[in-house]
C-alpha positions in Angstrom: 41.4 208.0 2.4 44.6 209.1 2.7 45.3 206.1 5.4 44.5 203.5 3.0 47.8 203.7 1.3 49.6 203.8 4.4 47.8 200.7 5.8 48.3 199.0 2.4 52.3 199.6 2.4 52.1 198.6 6.2 50.7 195.2 5.4 53.1 194.8 2.3 56.0 195.4 4.4 58.5 192.6 5.4 58.8 191.5 8.6 62.1 192.2 10.6 64.5 189.4 9.9 65.1 187.5 12.9 68.7 188.0 14.4 70.4 185.1 16.4 71.0 185.9 19.9 74.3 184.8 21.1 75.2 184.3 24.6 78.7 185.3 25.6 80.8 182.5 26.1 82.2 182.0 29.7 85.7 182.7 31.1 87.9 180.0 30.9 88.9 178.2 34.3 91.6 176.6 35.6 89.7 173.3 35.5 90.2 169.6 34.3 88.0 166.6 33.6 88.5 163.0 33.1 86.3 159.8 32.7 87.0 156.8 34.5 86.0 153.2 34.5 85.3 152.1 37.9 85.8 148.7 37.2 89.5 149.2 36.8 90.0 150.3 40.6 89.7 147.8 43.4 86.4 146.9 44.5 87.4 147.2 48.0 87.1 150.8 47.9 83.3 150.7 47.0 80.8 150.5 44.3 80.4 152.4 41.5 80.5 156.3 42.0 81.8 156.2 45.4 84.7 153.8 44.5 85.9 156.8 42.2 85.4 159.4 45.0 87.5 157.5 47.4 90.7 157.4 45.0 89.9 161.2 44.1 89.7 162.0 48.2 93.0 160.2 48.6 94.9 162.7 46.0 93.2 165.5 47.1 94.5 164.8 50.9 97.9 165.2 49.5 97.7 169.1 48.4 95.2 170.1 51.2 92.3 169.7 54.1 90.1 167.4 52.7 86.5 168.0 53.8 83.6 165.1 53.9 82.2 164.3 50.9 78.6 165.2 49.9 75.8 163.8 47.5 74.1 166.6 45.6 71.1 164.9 43.2 73.2 162.3 41.1 76.5 164.0 41.9 79.3 163.7 44.2 81.3 166.8 45.5 84.4 166.6 47.2 86.5 169.9 48.1 89.7 170.4 49.6 91.1 173.7 51.4 94.6 174.4 49.9 97.4 176.0 51.8 97.0 179.0 49.3 94.6 181.3 51.5 91.4 181.7 49.8 91.9 178.9 47.5 90.4 175.4 47.3 90.3 172.3 45.0 86.9 171.2 44.1 86.3 167.6 42.6 82.3 167.0 41.1 81.7 163.2 40.4 78.7 162.0 37.9 78.0 159.0 36.1 78.4 158.8 32.5 77.4 156.7 29.8 78.7 153.0 29.5 79.4 153.0 33.0 82.2 155.6 33.2 82.4 158.4 35.7 83.3 162.0 35.0 85.5 163.6 37.3 85.7 167.7 37.2 88.5 169.0 38.9 88.1 173.1 39.6 90.5 175.6 41.6 87.9 177.9 43.2 88.1 181.2 44.9 85.4 182.2 47.1 83.4 179.4 45.8 83.9 180.8 42.3 85.9 178.9 39.6 89.1 181.0 39.0 90.9 181.6 35.4 93.9 182.7 37.3 95.7 181.6 40.3 99.3 181.2 42.3 101.8 178.4 40.6 101.3 176.3 43.6 97.8 175.8 43.5 97.9 175.3 39.7 100.3 172.4 40.2 98.2 171.0 42.9 95.6 170.7 40.6 97.9 168.9 37.8 99.4 166.7 40.2 95.7 165.3 41.3 94.7 165.2 37.7 97.5 163.3 37.2 97.3 160.7 39.9 93.5 160.1 39.6 94.2 159.5 36.1 96.6 156.9 36.6 94.3 154.9 39.0 96.6 154.3 41.6 96.8 155.5 45.5 99.0 158.6 45.5 103.0 158.2 46.4 103.1 161.2 48.4 101.8 161.1 51.9 98.5 163.4 53.0 99.6 166.9 54.5 99.9 166.7 57.9 98.6 169.7 60.3 102.0 170.8 60.6 103.2 170.7 56.7 100.2 172.2 56.1 100.6 175.2 58.7 104.2 175.7 57.3 102.8 175.8 53.5 100.0 178.3 54.4 102.6 180.7 56.3 104.8 180.5 53.3 102.3 181.2 51.0 100.8 183.8 53.1 104.6 185.6 53.5 105.0 185.6 49.7 101.3 187.0 48.9 102.0 189.8 51.5 105.3 190.5 49.7 103.6 190.5 46.1 106.1 187.5 45.1 103.0 185.1 44.6 101.7 186.0 41.0 98.6 185.3 39.6 98.7 183.1 36.6 96.4 181.6 33.6 97.2 178.2 32.4 99.7 179.6 29.7 101.7 181.4 32.4 101.8 178.4 34.7 103.2 176.0 31.8 105.8 178.6 30.7 106.6 179.5 34.0 110.2 178.7 35.2 110.0 176.0 38.2 112.8 174.6 40.7 113.4 171.1 39.2 113.6 169.6 43.4 110.7 171.4 44.2 107.9 168.6 45.6 104.3 168.9 46.8 105.7 169.5 50.2 107.7 172.9 49.2 105.8 176.0 48.3 106.7 177.3 45.2 106.3 180.7 43.4 108.3 181.5 40.4 110.1 184.5 40.0 108.0 187.8 39.5 110.4 190.2 38.4 113.6 189.3 35.5 115.6 186.1 36.5 119.3 186.5 37.9 120.0 183.4 37.0 121.8 182.2 33.9 119.9 180.8 30.9 121.9 177.4 31.5 121.9 177.8 35.2 120.5 173.9 35.9 118.8 174.9 39.3 115.4 176.2 37.4 113.9 173.9 34.7 112.2 176.7 31.5 109.5 175.1 29.5 109.5 176.5 25.8 
């Protein structure tokens, strides 16, 4: 008989309140995306996604060694090995609504998206992003083998000396940069206190 009150209390107890399950947010990556209307491109480059892929491939070739594109399901994947050892710039193209094409650019290391990378690598991403967004062919020529080898040698030497620090997006934006540096010059911002005067015009500072 003593079990009866216990059973009655158990039957009247409120069920535990459901608790929301929150998945951790993925870490931020050094990626860029944009939507492109293929009809605004020259029809001679192909049709639909492949027309946009041709434009992306040309811009990727100005910053690295482009590998043949491949179709995975409904998407097209392109990637370029960058002069910075261990890094690549990838592009994923997918059809969107109303005939648009989504281009997702990502910096990868060892096949994974990263949140930090050397300055030159992030700058390559920004150059390709701006170039593809312009819908115009790239002005810089494709990297030839000699230029790529030179840039890779410079990047490797800077890395061995600890002078090519990893930057996140904010670090890249605020890093000092030479005004005259172009895509054919490998640049790494100073990793220590600058010896230049604040008004020195050889380096541009972004606040």
